[in-house]
N, C-alpha and C positions, 0 to 999 in steps of 0.2 A: 503494500498500499504505500503510495507517494505521499509526502508532508501534505500537500494539498488536498488531498483525499481525506487525511486524517483529520485537518483542521477543519474541515467541513462536515465533519462528524460531530466534533466536540462544540458543544454550545453551553452557554451557563449564564447566569445572571450574578450581579454584584447586589448582594442586600445588606444594607446596613439595619442594625437593631434598632434604630429609631425611627419614629413615624407609625404612622397606623395606616390600615387598608379598610374599606367598606367591604361587606360580604360578597358584592359583585366582583371586587378587584380580587379577592382570596380566589373565589371560584374561578376567576380568569386564570389568575397565576398557577392554579392548582390543575387547571382544566377538569373540573369536577362540577356536577349539579348542585346547586343550594341545598337539595334534600340531603344529598350526602354528608354536607358540610353541617347541618343541622345533627345529624346523626353523630358525628365526630364531637360536636359541642355536646350533645348528651351524654355521651361517654366520657368526658374529660380529656379528650386528645387536646382540644384548644380551648382556650376561655374568652369568650367575646367581653370586650368592654362596653357595658349597657345592658339593660333589661329588654330593650324594646328590639326584637329581632330585625325590624326595618331600619334601625339606627345602629345596629351594631357596628362596632371596629374592632379589628385585629392587630395586635402587634405583629410587625414584619417578620419575626421568628415564627410566627404560625404558618408561614408558608413551609419552613424546613419540617416542621412537626408534623404538617397535613401530608406533606408528600412523603416522609418517612412513614406514618400511618398505613397510607395507602399502599406503599411496596410491602411492609408487613403482611397486611391482609392478603394482598396478590401472592406475595412470593413463599410466606410462611402458613398461609391459611388461618392467621389470627382474626377473630371478629375485632371489631372498634374496642371493646372494653379490654381485650389482651394486648392491643396495639397501645392503649393508653397507660397501662402498666408498663410495658416493656420501654416505652418511651422515658415514661417517669425514674424508670430504673437505670435506664442508659444517660440521663441526666444528672442522678444522684452519682453515678460511677465517673462520669466526666468532672464534675464538682470536688470529689474526693481525691482525685488523680491530680486536679489543680492545687489543692492542699498540700498534697504530699510533694508537688514539685515546688511549692513555696518552701516547704520545711527543709528540702534538701540543699536549697540555696543559701 
């Protein structure tokens, strides 16, 4: 495979942790219908800001969590509740590793 072909296969987005997305923007970024996002919210994969679904806002990191949850559902056969638990455990593991690195320095 040539470098040009490889580069055409690689795509990505640079996301900052600041800022918020509407429900429609999150759905578009993750290529999901709103109903699937509602289910992920219901199971705690992501937490919207606000109570009224028509005015929900999501932190930009929600894109990563939703995409990872969808991958876990597809690739590992997890249900949304299982994906939420796995994501929470992965976040905790990441936090613990960061603490260990700080202690080692």
